[in-house]
N, CA and C atoms as a LAMMPS dump frame, in Angstrom:
ITEM: TIMESTEP
0
ITEM: NUMBER OF ATOMS
351
ITEM: BOX BOUNDS ff ff ff
-5.0000000000000000e+02 5.0000000000000000e+02
-5.0000000000000000e+02 5.0000000000000000e+02
-5.0000000000000000e+02 5.0000000000000000e+02
ITEM: ATOMS id mol type element x y z
1 1 1 N -66.151 -469.648 457.513
2 1 2 C -66.605 -468.501 456.743
3 1 3 C -65.546 -467.403 456.803
4 2 1 N -65.103 -466.955 455.659
5 2 2 C -64.126 -465.876 455.596
6 2 3 C -64.864 -464.545 455.562
7 3 1 N -64.654 -463.716 456.561
8 3 2 C -65.339 -462.435 456.681
9 3 3 C -64.678 -461.369 455.808
10 4 1 N -63.355 -461.388 455.725
11 4 2 C -62.589 -460.342 455.041
12 4 3 C -62.437 -460.667 453.555
13 5 1 N -62.703 -459.66 452.708
14 5 2 C -62.583 -459.827 451.255
15 5 3 C -61.221 -459.413 450.716
16 6 1 N -60.719 -458.246 451.165
17 6 2 C -59.521 -457.683 450.566
18 6 3 C -58.999 -456.56 451.46
19 7 1 N -57.824 -456.053 451.121
20 7 2 C -57.329 -454.843 451.779
21 7 3 C -58.197 -453.674 451.346
22 8 1 N -58.343 -452.696 452.225
23 8 2 C -58.997 -451.454 451.831
24 8 3 C -57.96 -450.342 451.802
25 9 1 N -57.509 -449.895 452.969
26 9 2 C -56.529 -448.816 453.023
27 9 3 C -55.585 -449.011 454.195
28 10 1 N -54.446 -448.33 454.101
29 10 2 C -53.438 -448.33 455.142
30 10 3 C -53.37 -446.909 455.696
31 11 1 N -53.663 -446.742 456.969
32 11 2 C -53.697 -445.427 457.6
33 11 3 C -52.413 -445.178 458.384
34 12 1 N -51.827 -444.011 458.167
35 12 2 C -50.633 -443.602 458.892
36 12 3 C -50.864 -442.217 459.48
37 13 1 N -50.631 -442.057 460.778
38 13 2 C -50.845 -440.744 461.395
39 13 3 C -49.709 -439.777 461.05
40 14 1 N -50.046 -438.494 461.055
41 14 2 C -49.053 -437.444 460.872
42 14 3 C -49.438 -436.247 461.722
43 15 1 N -48.443 -435.527 462.177
44 15 2 C -48.71 -434.287 462.903
45 15 3 C -48.737 -433.106 461.951
46 16 1 N -48.181 -433.3 460.73
47 16 2 C -48.107 -432.214 459.759
48 16 3 C -48.548 -432.75 458.397
49 17 1 N -49.809 -432.508 458.057
50 17 2 C -50.357 -433.055 456.815
51 17 3 C -49.632 -432.514 455.585
52 18 1 N -49.318 -431.244 455.557
53 18 2 C -48.633 -430.661 454.386
54 18 3 C -47.252 -431.296 454.19
55 19 1 N -46.524 -431.503 455.262
56 19 2 C -45.214 -432.145 455.181
57 19 3 C -45.357 -433.586 454.691
58 20 1 N -46.347 -434.296 455.211
59 20 2 C -46.583 -435.679 454.781
60 20 3 C -46.979 -435.73 453.309
61 21 1 N -47.831 -434.808 452.88
62 21 2 C -48.248 -434.765 451.471
63 21 3 C -47.041 -434.547 450.561
64 22 1 N -46.168 -433.656 450.953
65 22 2 C -44.962 -433.391 450.156
66 22 3 C -44.084 -434.645 450.083
67 23 1 N -43.91 -435.33 451.213
68 23 2 C -43.075 -436.528 451.243
69 23 3 C -43.64 -437.619 450.321
70 24 1 N -44.922 -437.944 450.486
71 24 2 C -45.505 -439.042 449.702
72 24 3 C -45.675 -438.67 448.237
73 25 1 N -46.039 -437.417 447.956
74 25 2 C -46.29 -437 446.583
75 25 3 C -45.002 -436.629 445.847
76 26 1 N -44.21 -435.746 446.422
77 26 2 C -43.013 -435.237 445.738
78 26 3 C -41.821 -436.183 445.92
79 27 1 N -41.495 -436.525 447.148
80 27 2 C -40.315 -437.348 447.406
81 27 3 C -40.496 -438.772 446.894
82 28 1 N -41.619 -439.42 447.253
83 28 2 C -41.847 -440.807 446.821
84 28 3 C -42.482 -440.909 445.437
85 29 1 N -43.042 -439.816 444.948
86 29 2 C -43.629 -439.806 443.614
87 29 3 C -44.989 -440.482 443.514
88 30 1 N -45.722 -440.579 444.62
89 30 2 C -47.04 -441.212 444.585
90 30 3 C -48.104 -440.19 444.212
91 31 1 N -49.008 -440.585 443.329
92 31 2 C -50.105 -439.709 442.94
93 31 3 C -51.144 -439.638 444.057
94 32 1 N -51.765 -438.479 444.162
95 32 2 C -52.835 -438.306 445.146
96 32 3 C -54.101 -438.97 444.622
97 33 1 N -54.691 -439.814 445.446
98 33 2 C -55.952 -440.48 445.106
99 33 3 C -57.118 -439.579 445.485
100 34 1 N -57.079 -439.033 446.691
101 34 2 C -58.031 -438.007 447.101
102 34 3 C -57.395 -437.17 448.191
103 35 1 N -57.856 -435.936 448.288
104 35 2 C -57.3 -435.009 449.264
105 35 3 C -58.447 -434.374 450.041
106 36 1 N -58.641 -434.843 451.261
107 36 2 C -59.648 -434.289 452.158
108 36 3 C -58.919 -433.543 453.269
109 37 1 N -58.054 -432.614 452.867
110 37 2 C -57.26 -431.861 453.841
111 37 3 C -58.166 -431.177 454.867
112 38 1 N -59.364 -430.763 454.441
113 38 2 C -60.289 -430.121 455.366
114 38 3 C -60.767 -431.081 456.452
115 39 1 N -60.638 -432.397 456.185
116 39 2 C -60.986 -433.42 457.175
117 39 3 C -59.734 -434.055 457.768
118 40 1 N -58.551 -433.545 457.375
119 40 2 C -57.295 -434.02 457.944
120 40 3 C -56.741 -435.28 457.314
121 41 1 N -57.128 -435.58 456.044
122 41 2 C -56.67 -436.816 455.396
123 41 3 C -56.337 -436.593 453.926
124 42 1 N -55.283 -437.269 453.489
125 42 2 C -54.937 -437.325 452.072
126 42 3 C -54.529 -438.755 451.757
127 43 1 N -55.034 -439.262 450.624
128 43 2 C -54.738 -440.641 450.211
129 43 3 C -53.834 -440.637 448.986
130 44 1 N -52.95 -441.637 448.934
131 44 2 C -52.004 -441.768 447.837
132 44 3 C -52.15 -443.125 447.166
133 45 1 N -52.16 -443.109 445.833
134 45 2 C -52.276 -444.331 445.04
135 45 3 C -50.972 -445.118 445.105
136 46 1 N -51.111 -446.43 445.087
137 46 2 C -49.96 -447.328 444.98
138 46 3 C -50.182 -448.141 443.709
139 47 1 N -49.518 -447.759 442.633
140 47 2 C -49.709 -448.451 441.36
141 47 3 C -51.165 -448.4 440.94
142 48 1 N -51.671 -449.534 440.439
143 48 2 C -53.064 -449.627 440.012
144 48 3 C -53.954 -450.264 441.068
145 49 1 N -53.438 -450.388 442.29
146 49 2 C -54.197 -451.025 443.36
147 49 3 C -55.294 -450.099 443.879
148 50 1 N -56.403 -450.687 444.287
149 50 2 C -57.475 -449.899 444.905
150 50 3 C -57.062 -449.41 446.298
151 51 1 N -56.458 -450.256 447.161
152 51 2 C -56.043 -449.764 448.476
153 51 3 C -55.025 -448.625 448.352
154 52 1 N -55.102 -447.708 449.281
155 52 2 C -54.22 -446.544 449.275
156 52 3 C -53.547 -446.392 450.625
157 53 1 N -52.506 -445.559 450.651
158 53 2 C -51.929 -445.102 451.914
159 53 3 C -52.632 -443.792 452.228
160 54 1 N -53.251 -443.721 453.391
161 54 2 C -53.929 -442.502 453.807
162 54 3 C -53.179 -441.917 454.998
163 55 1 N -52.64 -440.717 454.808
164 55 2 C -52.008 -440.028 455.926
165 55 3 C -53.083 -439.184 456.596
166 56 1 N -53.079 -439.239 457.912
167 56 2 C -54.157 -438.612 458.673
168 56 3 C -53.62 -437.759 459.805
169 57 1 N -54.083 -436.52 459.821
170 57 2 C -53.744 -435.611 460.913
171 57 3 C -54.895 -435.503 461.901
172 58 1 N -55.829 -436.435 461.814
173 58 2 C -56.966 -436.46 462.732
174 58 3 C -56.448 -436.717 464.146
175 59 1 N -57.012 -436.022 465.106
176 59 2 C -56.595 -436.169 466.498
177 59 3 C -56.67 -437.625 466.946
178 60 1 N -55.646 -438.077 467.622
179 60 2 C -55.537 -439.45 468.139
180 60 3 C -55.485 -440.521 467.057
181 61 1 N -55.096 -440.148 465.844
182 61 2 C -54.97 -441.136 464.756
183 61 3 C -53.901 -442.155 465.118
184 62 1 N -54.14 -443.392 464.76
185 62 2 C -53.206 -444.494 464.996
186 62 3 C -52.963 -445.203 463.668
187 63 1 N -51.793 -445.829 463.499
188 63 2 C -51.588 -446.636 462.301
189 63 3 C -52.64 -447.753 462.275
190 64 1 N -53.197 -448.001 461.098
191 64 2 C -54.233 -449.027 460.985
192 64 3 C -54.268 -449.6 459.585
193 65 1 N -54.693 -450.844 459.501
194 65 2 C -54.98 -451.491 458.218
195 65 3 C -56.469 -451.776 458.217
196 66 1 N -57.141 -451.341 457.167
197 66 2 C -58.565 -451.641 457.022
198 66 3 C -58.756 -452.66 455.912
199 67 1 N -59.775 -453.488 456.079
200 67 2 C -60.138 -454.518 455.115
201 67 3 C -61.58 -454.301 454.653
202 68 1 N -61.873 -454.738 453.44
203 68 2 C -63.255 -454.666 452.971
204 68 3 C -64.003 -455.934 453.36
205 69 1 N -65.276 -455.754 453.636
206 69 2 C -66.204 -456.848 453.917
207 69 3 C -67.491 -456.542 453.15
208 70 1 N -68.331 -457.548 452.979
209 70 2 C -69.598 -457.327 452.29
210 70 3 C -70.55 -456.477 453.119
211 71 1 N -70.551 -456.711 454.428
212 71 2 C -71.516 -456.054 455.314
213 71 3 C -70.866 -455.874 456.683
214 72 1 N -70.563 -454.641 457.048
215 72 2 C -69.887 -454.374 458.314
216 72 3 C -70.706 -454.872 459.499
217 73 1 N -72.012 -454.662 459.482
218 73 2 C -72.833 -455.093 460.62
219 73 3 C -72.736 -456.607 460.827
220 74 1 N -72.833 -457.379 459.743
221 74 2 C -72.736 -458.845 459.859
222 74 3 C -71.344 -459.271 460.31
223 75 1 N -70.3 -458.66 459.725
224 75 2 C -68.929 -458.999 460.11
225 75 3 C -68.679 -458.644 461.574
226 76 1 N -69.205 -457.51 461.997
227 76 2 C -69.097 -457.073 463.388
228 76 3 C -69.689 -458.127 464.322
229 77 1 N -70.889 -458.589 464.024
230 77 2 C -71.551 -459.594 464.863
231 77 3 C -70.792 -460.924 464.848
232 78 1 N -70.336 -461.344 463.66
233 78 2 C -69.608 -462.612 463.531
234 78 3 C -68.323 -462.579 464.353
235 79 1 N -67.54 -461.522 464.196
236 79 2 C -66.262 -461.446 464.908
237 79 3 C -66.458 -461.202 466.4
238 80 1 N -67.485 -460.449 466.756
239 80 2 C -67.793 -460.23 468.173
240 80 3 C -68.115 -461.567 468.849
241 81 1 N -68.843 -462.438 468.139
242 81 2 C -69.186 -463.747 468.702
243 81 3 C -67.959 -464.642 468.85
244 82 1 N -66.87 -464.291 468.138
245 82 2 C -65.612 -465.039 468.239
246 82 3 C -64.654 -464.403 469.239
247 83 1 N -65.131 -463.399 469.981
248 83 2 C -64.316 -462.802 471.033
249 83 3 C -63.556 -461.551 470.658
250 84 1 N -63.736 -461.024 469.452
251 84 2 C -63.049 -459.797 469.067
252 84 3 C -63.66 -458.635 469.847
253 85 1 N -62.799 -457.804 470.423
254 85 2 C -63.256 -456.619 471.146
255 85 3 C -63.084 -455.41 470.242
256 86 1 N -64.178 -454.772 469.938
257 86 2 C -64.163 -453.621 469.035
258 86 3 C -63.967 -452.328 469.81
259 87 1 N -63.412 -451.322 469.144
260 87 2 C -63.152 -450.03 469.759
261 87 3 C -64.408 -449.161 469.794
262 88 1 N -65.412 -449.538 468.995
263 88 2 C -66.671 -448.796 468.955
264 88 3 C -67.711 -449.679 468.276
265 89 1 N -68.901 -449.174 468.186
266 89 2 C -69.93 -449.771 467.342
267 89 3 C -69.612 -449.355 465.898
268 90 1 N -70.157 -450.045 464.892
269 90 2 C -69.969 -449.585 463.508
270 90 3 C -70.431 -448.127 463.352
271 91 1 N -69.697 -447.378 462.514
272 91 2 C -70.004 -445.961 462.325
273 91 3 C -70.029 -445.621 460.839
274 92 1 N -70.726 -444.541 460.512
275 92 2 C -70.842 -444.078 459.128
276 92 3 C -69.561 -443.404 458.671
277 93 1 N -69.174 -443.709 457.428
278 93 2 C -68.12 -442.975 456.731
279 93 3 C -68.701 -442.583 455.377
280 94 1 N -67.955 -441.871 454.577
281 94 2 C -68.482 -441.363 453.304
282 94 3 C -68.963 -442.474 452.36
283 95 1 N -68.331 -443.632 452.409
284 95 2 C -68.646 -444.69 451.442
285 95 3 C -69.506 -445.819 452.006
286 96 1 N -69.74 -445.822 453.317
287 96 2 C -70.515 -446.91 453.905
288 96 3 C -70.39 -446.925 455.41
289 97 1 N -70.132 -448.111 455.954
290 97 2 C -69.931 -448.286 457.389
291 97 3 C -68.511 -448.759 457.649
292 98 1 N -68.021 -448.498 458.858
293 98 2 C -66.69 -448.957 459.258
294 98 3 C -66.719 -449.26 460.746
295 99 1 N -65.726 -450.027 461.191
296 99 2 C -65.55 -450.323 462.605
297 99 3 C -64.099 -450.737 462.811
298 100 1 N -63.547 -450.423 463.967
299 100 2 C -62.152 -450.761 464.252
300 100 3 C -62.039 -451.63 465.496
301 101 1 N -60.943 -452.404 465.526
302 101 2 C -60.635 -453.283 466.648
303 101 3 C -59.136 -453.456 466.69
304 102 1 N -58.637 -454.125 467.725
305 102 2 C -57.205 -454.411 467.794
306 102 3 C -56.986 -455.913 467.813
307 103 1 N -55.83 -456.311 467.31
308 103 2 C -55.45 -457.722 467.404
309 103 3 C -54.831 -457.958 468.788
310 104 1 N -54.469 -459.199 469.117
311 104 2 C -53.909 -459.468 470.45
312 104 3 C -52.632 -458.687 470.774
313 105 1 N -51.929 -458.19 469.735
314 105 2 C -50.704 -457.421 469.966
315 105 3 C -50.955 -455.925 470.05
316 106 1 N -52.203 -455.513 469.91
317 106 2 C -52.538 -454.094 469.994
318 106 3 C -52.522 -453.363 468.667
319 107 1 N -52.297 -454.066 467.561
320 107 2 C -52.325 -453.434 466.244
321 107 3 C -53.769 -453.097 465.868
322 108 1 N -53.969 -451.905 465.337
323 108 2 C -55.319 -451.467 464.978
324 108 3 C -55.692 -451.965 463.582
325 109 1 N -56.873 -452.574 463.5
326 109 2 C -57.424 -453.086 462.255
327 109 3 C -58.834 -452.544 462.093
328 110 1 N -59.305 -452.492 460.864
329 110 2 C -60.651 -451.995 460.642
330 110 3 C -61.341 -452.755 459.535
331 111 1 N -62.655 -452.664 459.543
332 111 2 C -63.497 -453.257 458.513
333 111 3 C -64.333 -452.145 457.892
334 112 1 N -64.532 -452.223 456.603
335 112 2 C -65.399 -451.264 455.921
336 112 3 C -66.157 -451.944 454.808
337 113 1 N -67.333 -451.416 454.549
338 113 2 C -68.071 -451.869 453.374
339 113 3 C -68.325 -450.653 452.498
340 114 1 N -68.792 -450.882 451.322
341 114 2 C -69.085 -449.778 450.402
342 114 3 C -70.577 -449.719 450.165
343 115 1 N -71.334 -449.766 451.251
344 115 2 C -72.791 -449.819 451.162
345 115 3 C -73.413 -448.526 450.661
346 116 1 N -72.659 -447.435 450.63
347 116 2 C -73.184 -446.158 450.094
348 116 3 C -72.749 -445.924 448.653
349 117 1 N -72.034 -446.873 448.074
350 117 2 C -71.532 -446.689 446.702
351 117 3 C -72.596 -446.981 445.682
């Protein structure tokens, strides 16, 4: 059973959100997909793809790749039964549920669904 459907977003930490916004928007020429500067995040479109690069000034932000799943709770249980160690229980985000874990090399990965869409 394949749990993961597709890429969701690519998260990159920044210490200076305004500087990062200028780099991705002005220097690289990427359009802003959404700007939640009040929450410490801005997303940039990559062509016509749904996944975005999200720069985050949130405290303790780490680089991460998130994937979409049909149901975060089910995917969480399935992967947990296969030995995946999660960083938390599933949590609410604006569009649904999400949860993060690391691969054996310590890379941060996440799952999200769009259950609030």
